[in-house]
C-alpha atoms as one frame of an Amber mdcrd trajectory, in Angstrom:
protein
 -19.006   6.346  14.576 -17.650   9.511  16.181 -18.712  11.516  19.183 -19.119
  15.306  19.329 -15.367  15.857  19.794 -14.463  13.719  16.796 -13.065  10.710
  18.643 -13.981   7.286  17.320 -16.280   5.348  19.570 -17.122   1.675  19.349
 -20.286  -0.091  20.505 -18.131  -2.555  22.436 -17.046   0.004  24.981 -14.042
   1.489  23.217 -12.421  -1.666  21.846 -12.559  -2.344  18.137 -13.519  -5.751
  16.792 -10.036  -6.216  15.322  -8.393  -5.565  18.682 -10.709  -8.061  20.366
  -9.892 -10.771  17.810  -6.096 -10.375  17.830  -5.466 -12.521  20.866  -7.716
 -15.438  19.902  -7.492 -17.874  17.035 -10.393 -17.735  14.632 -11.522 -21.368
  14.520 -14.294 -20.675  12.011 -11.969 -19.537   9.230  -9.488 -22.323  10.034
 -12.294 -24.875   9.669 -13.336 -23.408   6.304  -9.747 -23.514   5.029  -9.349
 -27.098   6.242 -12.596 -28.158   4.620 -11.654 -26.462   1.337  -8.252 -28.179
   1.363  -9.885 -31.546   1.987 -12.296 -31.072  -0.941  -9.422 -29.947  -3.191
  -7.470 -33.105  -2.355 -10.486 -35.319  -3.026 -11.081 -33.609  -6.375  -7.439
 -33.585  -7.490  -6.359 -37.030  -6.286  -8.156 -39.106  -8.967  -6.808 -36.875
 -11.744  -3.261 -37.059 -10.388  -3.471 -40.845 -10.114  -4.793 -41.226 -13.682
  -2.045 -39.012 -15.107   0.645 -40.812 -13.093  -0.602 -44.230 -14.260  -0.637
 -43.127 -17.904   2.895 -41.721 -17.650   4.252 -44.829 -15.942   2.630 -47.216
 -18.425   3.723 -45.184 -21.456   0.168 -44.714 -22.706   0.372 -40.928 -22.468
   3.238 -40.730 -24.968   1.400 -43.039 -27.359  -1.758 -40.906 -27.621  -0.293
 -37.430 -27.051  -0.155 -36.567 -30.746  -3.473 -38.046 -31.831  -5.956 -35.848
 -33.659  -8.618 -36.274 -30.968  -6.266 -34.958 -28.274  -5.214 -31.983 -30.407
  -8.862 -31.135 -31.161  -9.812 -31.392 -27.485  -6.917 -29.134 -26.447  -7.875
 -26.595 -29.126 -11.479 -26.543 -27.972 -10.388 -26.174 -24.359  -8.086 -23.268
 -25.266 -10.859 -21.527 -27.229 -13.507 -21.846 -24.515 -11.054 -20.772 -21.805
 -10.046 -17.710 -23.842 -13.659 -16.663 -24.410 -14.624 -17.122 -20.756 -11.536
 -15.203 -19.599 -12.307 -12.317 -21.966 -15.922 -12.191 -20.786 -14.875 -12.250
 -17.131 -12.411  -9.402 -17.668 -14.974  -7.300 -19.563 -17.692  -7.942 -16.982
 -15.470  -7.218 -13.988 -14.091  -4.010 -15.468 -17.569  -2.735 -16.351 -18.820
  -3.616 -12.871 -15.873  -1.795 -11.311 -16.515   1.342 -13.363 -20.224   1.221
 -12.471 -19.422   0.894  -8.768 -16.928   3.755  -8.938 -19.412   5.970 -10.749
 -22.268   5.139  -8.379 -20.213   5.622  -5.221 -18.932   9.011  -6.354 -15.315
   7.985  -5.847 -14.390   9.424  -9.237 -15.540  12.905  -8.147 -13.455  13.001
  -4.976 -10.193  14.966  -4.977
């Protein structure tokens, strides 16, 4: 917002929200980051333990070249490639639509 002279005015009496937040820690975002880290550990820990146990027991080396493992890795690579291509196409078309609708392409 600007006044008649062109100076920026803020509803908080002249202090922007960023300036008000600089001195205080934002406990809400810290809690979200902590919670996300905790969930990531709980999701990753069983997988890490299973892989470590298979490496230590030698079972991973025994089944690494089996046809079922190769087929599963091929399927995983194919589905990941297709989903990545679709995500790139969708995000680029959405970006061009947003640019066209906002008129940013017509600005000097």
